[in-house]
C-alpha atoms as one frame of an Amber mdcrd trajectory, in Angstrom:
protein
 -28.464   2.190 -38.169 -26.920  -0.443 -35.910 -24.451  -2.967 -36.946 -24.011
  -6.159 -34.875 -23.326  -9.654 -35.061 -21.142 -12.524 -34.349 -19.451 -15.324
 -36.141 -17.177 -18.219 -34.951 -14.046 -18.823 -37.573 -12.063 -22.311 -37.431
  -8.979 -20.469 -36.888  -6.885 -19.160 -33.914  -7.259 -15.324 -33.230  -3.623
 -14.674 -34.614  -4.620 -16.242 -37.879  -7.887 -14.265 -38.088  -6.097 -11.096
 -37.287  -3.419 -11.401 -39.857  -5.875 -11.818 -42.437  -7.909  -8.872 -41.414
  -5.020  -6.836 -41.408  -3.776  -7.889 -44.786  -4.745  -5.701 -47.671  -4.965
  -8.697 -50.329  -7.051 -10.670 -48.133  -9.498  -7.648 -47.500  -9.622  -7.110
 -51.155 -10.940 -10.738 -51.653 -13.522 -10.954 -48.605 -15.092  -7.510 -48.615
 -18.130  -7.689 -50.647 -18.359  -5.464 -53.673 -14.862  -4.278 -53.612 -13.416
  -3.336 -56.807 -10.042  -1.584 -55.370  -8.419  -1.142 -52.076  -5.294   0.546
 -51.473  -3.171   1.067 -48.569  -2.479   4.889 -48.109  -1.196   4.753 -44.716
  -0.291   2.502 -41.618  -4.021   1.641 -40.989  -5.612   3.930 -43.675  -7.209
   2.714 -47.006  -8.888   4.124 -50.131 -11.579   1.963 -51.462 -14.029   1.543
 -54.351 -17.131  -0.760 -54.104 -19.823  -1.928 -56.323 -22.977  -2.811 -54.469
 -26.193  -4.442 -56.386 -28.417  -5.835 -53.963 -32.039  -5.520 -53.993 -32.876
  -1.848 -54.347 -29.175  -0.677 -53.511 -27.263  -0.388 -56.619 -24.304   1.947
 -56.811 -20.667   2.569 -56.846 -19.144   3.716 -53.687 -15.696   5.314 -53.246
 -14.265   6.591 -49.826 -11.712   5.784 -47.140 -11.415   2.807 -44.434  -9.482
   3.693 -41.294  -8.386   1.233 -38.526  -8.194   2.740 -35.176  -7.915   1.729
 -31.290  -5.860  -1.324 -32.263  -5.060  -3.989 -29.607  -3.028  -6.394 -31.652
  -4.662  -9.883 -32.228  -7.882  -8.680 -29.857  -9.917  -5.846 -31.331 -10.019
  -2.484 -33.472 -12.327   0.140 -34.324 -13.125   0.261 -38.230 -13.869   3.571
 -39.556 -15.846   3.569 -42.896 -16.718   6.883 -45.144 -18.388   5.979 -48.453
 -19.804   8.419 -50.894 -22.224   7.460 -54.058 -24.582   9.079 -56.307 -27.393
   7.341 -54.046 -26.057   8.475 -50.778 -23.137   8.679 -48.458 -22.482   6.219
 -45.346 -20.379   6.994 -42.380 -19.848   4.075 -39.805 -17.671   3.200 -36.661
 -17.620  -0.471 -36.003 -15.946  -2.063 -33.069 -14.520  -5.721 -33.940 -13.479
  -7.871 -31.202 -11.525 -11.354 -31.571 -12.192 -13.864 -28.650 -10.348 -17.386
 -28.720 -13.160 -20.018 -28.316 -10.478 -22.656 -28.128  -7.026 -23.268 -29.717
  -8.466 -23.558 -33.249 -11.597 -21.276 -33.069 -12.124 -17.511 -32.840 -15.451
 -15.784 -32.243 -15.531 -12.477 -34.019 -18.028  -9.980 -32.744 -18.889  -6.532
 -34.259 -20.920  -3.603 -32.880 -21.235  -0.226 -34.361 -23.419   2.422 -35.733
 -23.733   3.643 -39.493 -25.135   6.947 -40.683 -26.741   7.118 -44.018 -27.646
  10.160 -46.242 -29.426  10.498 -49.479 -31.290   7.940 -51.274 -29.925   5.244
 -48.978 -31.381   6.904 -45.782 -34.891   7.027 -47.519 -34.960   3.515 -48.063
 -35.783   2.572 -44.738 -34.227   0.505 -41.837 -35.851  -2.926 -42.932 -34.538
  -2.751 -46.562 -30.842  -1.235 -45.777 -30.903  -3.618 -42.450 -31.428  -6.628
 -45.033 -28.913  -5.332 -47.286 -26.271  -5.038 -44.479 -27.181  -8.590 -43.135
 -26.558 -10.120 -46.598 -23.271  -8.380 -46.789 -22.136  -9.607 -43.528 -23.018
 -13.052 -44.331 -21.133 -12.711 -47.678 -17.814 -10.976 -45.727 -17.696 -14.028
 -43.213 -18.242 -16.673 -46.238 -15.440 -15.107 -48.180 -13.294 -14.860 -44.964
 -14.000 -18.578 -44.041 -13.045 -19.545 -47.664  -9.845 -17.752 -47.595  -8.954
 -19.208 -44.035  -9.639 -22.713 -45.543  -7.488 -22.084 -48.577  -4.700 -20.987
 -46.409  -4.347 -24.345 -44.928  -5.925 -23.391 -41.277
């Protein structure tokens, strides 16, 4: 399943980058996250609870940041397991300045699903992925606003 999109945020790339690299901020902005623990320089163990339409499950697994170019881009590798199926994804994230106080965040990647998740169909899972992406950016914008951007 392809994961692509973009969003313009009202903050400079350095501020957006710092928030995306901060464990506490990530724990606030990732939809459904119940636990996020840094276990290495760019490695995390996570637990999520997702309840959205037919997708209802507890997920646990790993997040890894790779191919990092500071303030510009990184690749997020995700491996999550649950009773309803497993997810493995690699998503390239790019930060591009729009002007002094705006940043366009683009993402492009691929997710591989197994189990019940894989059987739900592209339309259903795509809708869930789109909703979770919107929630993520809404949460990130709120954190940027709260930080006095």
